[in-house]
C-alpha positions in Angstrom: 74.8 116.1 -3.2 74.7 119.7 -4.5 72.4 122.6 -3.5 71.6 126.0 -4.9 69.4 128.7 -3.3 67.7 131.1 -5.6 66.9 133.6 -2.9 70.4 133.7 -1.4 71.8 134.2 -4.9 69.8 137.4 -5.2 71.3 139.0 -2.1 73.9 141.7 -2.3 76.3 140.6 0.5 78.1 143.9 0.5 75.0 145.5 2.0 74.4 145.2 5.7 70.7 144.6 5.3 71.1 141.6 2.9 73.9 140.1 5.0 71.7 140.4 8.0 68.9 138.5 6.2 71.4 135.8 5.1 72.4 135.2 8.7 69.2 135.6 10.7 66.6 134.2 8.3 68.5 131.8 5.9 71.0 130.4 8.4 69.2 130.7 11.8 65.7 130.1 10.4 64.3 133.0 12.4 61.2 134.2 10.7 60.3 136.7 13.5 63.6 138.6 13.4 63.7 142.4 14.0 63.6 144.3 10.8 67.0 145.8 9.8 65.5 149.3 9.6 64.6 149.3 13.3 67.8 147.9 14.6 69.7 150.3 16.9 72.3 152.3 14.9 75.2 151.0 17.0 74.2 147.4 16.2 73.9 148.1 12.5 77.2 150.0 12.5 79.1 147.2 14.3 77.5 144.6 12.0 78.6 146.4 8.9 82.1 146.6 10.3 82.1 142.8 10.6 80.8 142.4 7.1 83.5 144.6 5.7 86.0 142.4 7.6 84.5 139.2 6.2 84.5 140.5 2.6 88.1 141.5 2.8 89.7 138.8 5.0 87.1 136.2 5.9 85.8 135.0 9.2 86.8 132.5 11.9 84.8 130.6 14.5 85.1 133.3 17.3 84.3 136.2 15.0 81.2 134.6 13.6 79.9 133.9 17.1 80.5 137.5 18.0 78.3 138.5 15.0 75.6 136.1 16.1 75.5 137.6 19.6 75.4 141.1 18.2 72.1 140.4 16.4 70.6 138.4 19.3 71.2 134.8 18.1 72.7 132.0 20.1 76.4 131.0 19.6 77.2 127.9 17.6 79.5 125.0 18.5 82.9 124.7 16.9 81.8 121.4 15.5 78.9 123.1 13.6 81.2 125.8 12.3 83.8 123.3 11.1 81.3 120.9 9.5 79.4 123.4 7.4 82.0 126.2 6.9 85.6 125.7 7.9 86.1 122.0 7.0 89.4 122.0 8.9 90.4 125.6 8.0 90.6 128.4 10.5 89.2 131.2 8.3 86.5 131.0 5.6 85.8 133.5 2.9 82.4 134.8 1.8 81.9 132.2 -0.9 82.7 129.3 1.5 80.5 130.9 4.1 77.5 131.2 1.7 78.0 127.7 0.4 78.0 126.4 3.9 74.6 128.1 4.6 73.1 126.7 1.4 74.3 123.2 2.2 73.0 123.5 5.8 69.6 124.6 4.4 69.5 121.7 2.0 70.3 119.2 4.7 67.7 120.7 7.0 65.1 120.2 4.3 66.1 116.6 3.6 66.4 115.5 7.2 64.2 117.5 9.4 61.8 119.7 7.4 62.4 122.8 9.5 65.2 125.4 9.4 64.9 126.8 12.9 64.6 123.5 14.7 67.5 122.1 12.8 69.7 125.1 13.5 68.9 125.0 17.2 69.6 121.3 17.3 72.9 121.5 15.4 74.5 124.5 17.2 74.4 122.6 20.5 76.3 119.5 19.1 79.9 119.6 20.3 81.2 116.5 18.6 82.2 116.5 15.0 81.7 112.7 14.9 78.0 113.3 15.6 77.7 115.4 12.5 79.6 112.8 10.5 77.1 110.1 11.7 74.0 112.2 10.9 75.3 113.4 7.5 77.2 110.2 6.4 74.5 109.4 3.8 75.0 112.8 2.2 78.8 113.2 2.5 79.7 110.0 0.8 81.3 110.6 -2.6 79.5 109.5 -5.8 82.5 107.6 -7.1 82.9 105.7 -3.9 79.2 104.6 -3.9 79.3 103.7 -7.6 82.3 101.4 -7.0 80.3 99.6 -4.3 77.5 98.9 -6.7 80.0 97.9 -9.5 81.7 95.4 -7.1 78.4 93.7 -6.2 78.5 89.9 -6.7 76.1 88.4 -9.2 72.9 86.8 -7.9 73.4 83.2 -6.7 70.0 82.3 -8.0 68.1 84.3 -10.7 64.5 84.3 -11.8 63.2 82.6 -14.9 62.2 85.2 -17.5 58.7 85.3 -18.7 58.6 86.6 -22.3 56.8 89.9 -23.2 53.8 88.3 -25.0 53.3 85.8 -22.1 53.3 88.3 -19.2 49.5 88.8 -19.5 49.0 85.1 -18.6 50.5 85.9 -15.2 47.7 88.4 -14.5 45.7 88.0 -11.3 42.4 88.4 -13.4 43.5 86.7 -16.5 42.6 83.1 -15.5 39.2 84.3 -14.2 38.5 86.1 -17.5 39.5 83.1 -19.6 37.4 80.8 -17.4 34.3 83.0 -17.9 34.8 83.0 -21.7 35.4 79.2 -21.7 32.0 78.7 -20.0 30.4 80.7 -22.8 32.3 78.7 -25.4 31.3 75.4 -23.8 27.6 76.5 -23.8 27.7 77.5 -27.5 29.6 74.3 -28.3 26.8 72.3 -26.6 24.3 74.2 -28.7 26.3 73.0 -31.8 27.1 76.6 -33.0 29.1 76.4 -36.1 32.6 77.9 -36.7 33.9 77.4 -33.2 36.6 74.8 -33.9 39.4 77.5 -34.0 38.1 79.1 -30.8 38.1 75.8 -29.0 41.7 75.1 -29.9 42.7 78.6 -28.9 41.2 78.4 -25.4 42.5 74.9 -24.8 46.0 76.2 -25.5 45.3 79.3 -23.3 44.4 77.2 -20.3 47.7 75.3 -20.6 49.7 78.4 -21.2 48.3 80.2 -18.1 49.2 77.3 -15.8 52.7 77.1 -17.3 53.4 80.9 -16.9 51.9 81.1 -13.5 54.0 78.2 -12.3 57.1 80.1 -13.5 55.9 83.3 -11.7 55.4 81.4 -8.4 58.9 80.1 -8.7 60.2 83.6 -9.3 58.4 84.9 -6.2 60.4 82.4 -4.1 63.6 83.7 -5.7 62.6 87.4 -5.0 62.0 86.4 -1.4 65.6 85.0 -1.1 67.5 88.0 -2.4 69.6 89.6 0.3 68.8 93.2 -0.9 66.2 94.9 -3.0 66.8 98.3 -4.5 63.7 99.3 -6.5 60.0 98.5 -6.4 57.9 98.9 -9.5 54.4 100.1 -8.7 52.0 99.4 -11.6 48.4 98.6 -12.5 48.1 95.6 -14.8 44.8 94.1 -15.8 45.0 94.1 -19.6 47.4 92.7 -22.2 48.8 96.1 -23.3 49.4 97.1 -19.7 51.5 94.0 -19.0 53.4 94.5 -22.2 54.1 98.2 -21.7 55.3 97.5 -18.1 57.6 94.7 -19.4 59.0 97.0 -22.2 59.6 99.9 -19.7 61.4 97.6 -17.2 63.4 95.9 -19.9 64.6 99.1 -21.6 65.4 100.9 -18.3 67.4 98.3 -16.6 69.4 97.4 -19.7 70.6 100.9 -20.3 74.4 100.8 -19.8 74.5 103.3 -17.0 71.9 101.4 -15.0 72.9 97.9 -15.9 76.4 98.3 -14.6 75.1 99.2 -11.1 73.8 95.7 -10.6 70.6 97.0 -9.1 68.0 94.5 -8.0 64.4 95.3 -8.6 61.0 93.7 -8.0 59.4 93.0 -11.4 55.6 92.6 -11.0 55.3 91.1 -14.5 57.5 88.1 -13.3 55.9 87.4 -9.9 52.7 85.8 -8.7 51.2 84.2 -5.5 48.6 81.6 -4.8 46.2 84.1 -3.3 45.6 87.8 -2.9 46.6 87.9 0.8 50.1 86.4 0.0 50.4 88.7 -3.0 49.7 91.7 -0.8 52.2 90.6 1.9 54.9 89.8 -0.7 54.6 93.2 -2.3 54.4 95.0 1.1 57.7 93.3 2.0 59.3 94.3 -1.3 58.0 97.9 -0.8 59.5 98.0 2.7 62.9 96.7 1.6 63.3 98.8 -1.6 65.3 102.0 -1.5 62.9 103.7 -3.9 59.7 103.1 -5.9 59.1 103.8 -9.6 55.4 104.6 -9.9 54.1 104.1 -13.5 51.4 106.4 -14.6 49.1 104.5 -16.9 45.6 104.7 -18.4 44.1 104.5 -14.9 45.4 104.2 -11.4 44.3 101.8 -8.7 44.0 101.8 -4.9 46.9 99.3 -4.7 49.3 101.4 -6.8 48.4 104.6 -5.1 48.8 103.1 -1.7 52.3 101.9 -2.7 53.2 105.5 -3.7 51.9 106.8 -0.3 53.6 104.0 1.7 57.0 104.8 0.0 56.7 108.5 0.8 55.6 107.8 4.3 58.8 105.9 4.8 60.8 108.9 3.7 61.9 107.1 0.5 61.9 108.6 -3.0 59.1 108.0 -5.5 59.9 108.5 -9.2 56.6 108.9 -11.2 57.1 107.9 -14.8 54.6 109.6 -17.1 55.6 109.1 -20.8 55.6 111.9 -23.3 53.5 110.5 -26.2 54.9 110.8 -29.7 51.7 110.9 -31.8 53.0 109.0 -34.8 54.6 106.2 -32.7 51.6 105.9 -30.4 49.1 105.7 -33.3 51.1 102.9 -34.9 51.4 101.1 -31.5 47.7 101.2 -30.6 46.6 100.1 -34.1 47.6 96.5 -33.0 45.9 96.7 -29.6 42.7 94.7 -28.8 39.4 96.3 -29.4 38.7 96.4 -25.6 41.5 98.9 -25.3 39.6 101.5 -27.4 36.4 101.0 -25.5 38.1 101.4 -22.1 40.1 104.4 -23.3 36.9 106.2 -24.6 35.1 105.6 -21.3 38.0 106.7 -19.1 38.8 109.8 -21.2 35.1 110.7 -21.1 35.0 110.3 -17.4 38.0 112.6 -17.0 36.3 115.2 -19.2 39.0 115.2 -21.8 36.6 115.2 -24.8 34.9 118.3 -23.4 38.1 120.1 -22.4 38.3 123.3 -24.5 42.1 123.1 -24.5 42.0 119.9 -26.6 38.6 119.9 -28.3 39.7 122.3 -31.1 42.6 120.0 -31.9 40.3 117.0 -32.0 38.0 118.8 -34.4 40.9 119.3 -36.8 41.0 115.5 -37.0 37.3 115.2 -37.5 34.7 117.9 -36.9 32.2 115.5 -35.3 34.8 113.3 -33.5 32.3 112.4 -30.8 30.1 110.7 -33.5 33.0 108.5 -34.5 33.6 107.5 -30.8 29.9 106.8 -30.3 29.7 104.8 -33.5 32.7 102.7 -32.4 31.2 102.0 -28.9 27.8 101.1 -30.4 29.2 98.7 -33.1 31.7 97.2 -30.7 29.0 96.4 -28.1 26.9 94.7 -30.7 30.0 92.8 -32.0 30.8 91.6 -28.5 27.3 90.2 -28.0 27.8 87.9 -31.0 31.5 87.4 -30.5 32.4 87.4 -26.7 35.8 85.7 -27.2 38.3 88.5 -26.6 41.3 86.2 -27.1 40.3 85.4 -30.7 42.4 88.0 -32.3 41.8 87.0 -35.9 38.2 87.6 -35.4 38.9 91.1 -33.9 40.9 92.1 -37.0 37.7 91.5 -39.1 35.9 94.1 -37.0 38.0 97.0 -38.5 37.7 95.5 -42.0 34.1 94.7 -42.2 32.2 96.5 -39.4 33.9 99.7 -38.3 35.8 101.3 -41.2 37.0 104.5 -39.5 39.9 102.9 -37.7 42.4 105.5 -38.8 40.3 108.3 -37.5 39.7 106.5 -34.2 43.5 105.9 -33.7 44.2 109.6 -34.4 41.5 110.8 -32.0 42.6 108.5 -29.2 46.2 109.3 -29.7 45.6 113.1 -29.5 43.5 112.7 -26.4 45.9 110.4 -24.8 48.8 112.8 -25.3 46.8 115.7 -23.7 45.6 113.4 -20.9 49.2 112.3 -19.9 50.6 115.8 -20.2 47.8 117.1 -18.0 48.3 114.4 -15.4 52.0 115.1 -15.2 51.3 118.8 -14.6 48.8 118.0 -11.9 51.1 115.6 -10.1 54.1 117.9 -10.3 52.4 121.2 -9.4 48.9 120.9 -8.1 47.9 117.7 -6.4 48.1 118.0 -2.6 48.8 114.2 -2.2 52.0 114.5 -4.3 53.5 115.2 -0.9 53.2 112.7 2.0 54.6 113.1 5.5 57.4 110.7 6.6 55.7 109.0 9.5 58.9 108.8 11.6 60.3 112.3 11.1 57.4 114.5 10.0 59.3 115.6 6.9 57.1 116.3 3.8 58.3 114.0 1.0 57.5 114.8 -2.7 57.1 112.8 -5.9 59.8 113.2 -8.6 58.1 113.3 -12.1 60.0 112.1 -15.2 58.7 112.0 -18.7 61.1 109.6 -20.6 63.2 106.6 -19.8 66.6 108.3 -20.2 65.5 111.0 -17.7 64.4 108.2 -15.4 67.7 106.4 -15.7 69.7 109.6 -15.1 67.7 110.3 -12.0 68.1 106.8 -10.7 71.9 106.9 -11.3 72.3 110.1 -9.4 69.9 109.1 -6.7 71.7 105.8 -6.0 75.2 107.5 -6.1 74.4 110.5 -4.0 74.9 112.9 -6.9 71.6 114.7 -7.0 71.4 118.5 -7.4 68.7 120.6 -5.7 67.5 124.2 -5.9 65.8 125.9 -2.9 63.0 128.2 -3.9 60.8 130.4 -1.7 57.4 130.8 -3.2 54.4 132.8 -2.0 51.0 131.2 -1.8 47.7 133.0 -2.2 45.0 130.7 -1.1 45.3 127.6 -3.3 47.3 129.1 -6.1 51.0 129.8 -6.3 52.0 133.4 -7.2 55.3 134.6 -8.6 58.5 133.6 -6.9 60.1 136.0 -4.4 57.3 138.5 -4.0 56.8 138.7 -0.3 54.7 141.7 0.6 51.6 142.7 2.6 49.2 141.3 0.0 50.4 137.8 0.9 50.8 138.4 4.7 48.0 135.9 5.4 49.6 133.3 3.2 53.3 133.2 4.2 54.3 130.7 1.5 56.5 127.7 1.2 60.2 126.9 0.8 60.6 124.2 -1.9 63.5 121.9 -2.5 63.4 121.3 -6.3 65.2 118.3 -7.7 67.1 119.5 -10.8 66.6 116.6 -13.2 62.9 116.2 -12.8 62.3 119.8 -11.8 60.0 118.5 -9.1 59.5 119.5 -5.5 61.2 116.9 -3.3 60.9 118.5 0.1 58.7 121.4 1.3 58.7 123.6 4.4 55.7 125.7 5.2 56.4 129.2 6.3 53.0 129.4 8.1 54.3 130.1 11.6 51.2 128.8 13.5 51.1 125.6 11.5 54.9 125.2 11.8 54.8 125.7 15.6 51.9 123.4 16.2 53.1 120.7 13.8 56.5 120.3 15.4 55.1 120.5 19.0 52.5 117.8 18.4 53.9 115.6 15.6 56.9 114.1 17.3 55.2 114.1 20.7 55.6 110.6 22.2 
């Protein structure tokens, strides 16, 4: 676990004023300290003498406590000094001293969400073993943790793998949708409608396939319930064929990357599990969510109450959430969606319109380069598709769907380009909102009151790197103090009278995802009320 602090790095520690701020604000967490300029001359003079001594020789436990008393702060225990600064040495130099403060601040954000309260709590602790117990999760060496994962035994019983193309048959709504279409098929068959022989055969096979796949998924759920540990929960929304297949592809690629595969991580794969009813399904997934050490939240075409609640529940437990929002390569995406069912394009047009994408000035000009009247093409598709569905309601009859682009709607290439361009903009926009703007990207840990943030990644390799460092205690963090003016965030490090009503935030930014992982509000009244009331029994 590594920490950097941008604001501390900007201090000139040869100056009394900056060293004073380092101690009283960044270590002691005192936001109401007496300004350096109004300190008594004798205090400033003696303080600068100590600073000169530290910069030349270093500082020991007794000398540091003298400095604390000089500026009106409480003395710290020897155990605190040794844990964060000395580490068994008698004297620490300036760099060791600064590194200790940065580490303390990082730990305070991870564990308690408040610098002042953490400092007051820690300086009273007299036993070094107490610190070792509290910090054991963060002091363990990455190589030691990695070896523990490498040495894990193989599963005694494993699940039966459902193939990519068959995962959709495991869907909660799939059977219902097939049954609805089979009733229509039966009705038309009774009316002796011609040309249905192929469709009847397809739907007979579908019914058998659904029962076969769901039996396997029920078996897999029993296996998931027996595993002695669970590392990762995959939160996803899957209602359509392409959503099942994309989820399957993501999981298969991620967990077969060498750096992840060697850790022998166990994960709950929703494409491979099912239950007899929605209540059992909810209970199973709630158990997996509780047991897992982290959740991977897949950002897809649309999000659901279930998936969003899984994100919130993970954060409320104080566990990490990694939000995976893919960066769309336009050529690859266009080729991929060209084989998708017609229903995909209808749903995407409706969702993108609901989100205002086709009216967003930042993307409209790019869409017009594809086709000046791109909305006409979208409207034409929706209109012709609706009429096509009235005559041909059988969505699983793929050969019939292929004829739609050949005989009915002949602007498929334009449609694919428009949807691809809009999708790329849509996903980039959602990543930016989740990472920087959405208030619910932070949730409070219900036990500790610490604000816990979502880590946003944009590709599978980045996700794998983050997982590896997360599970081996090798993450890097940067502390940043930002000023907030009403709802917008201004420039970094610009504290002045203009923002006195909006005292800002301290963010703990995870380095790989560049996402806020913890936050502390510098709003004194909120801070005081929050910690007085939140943990009140």
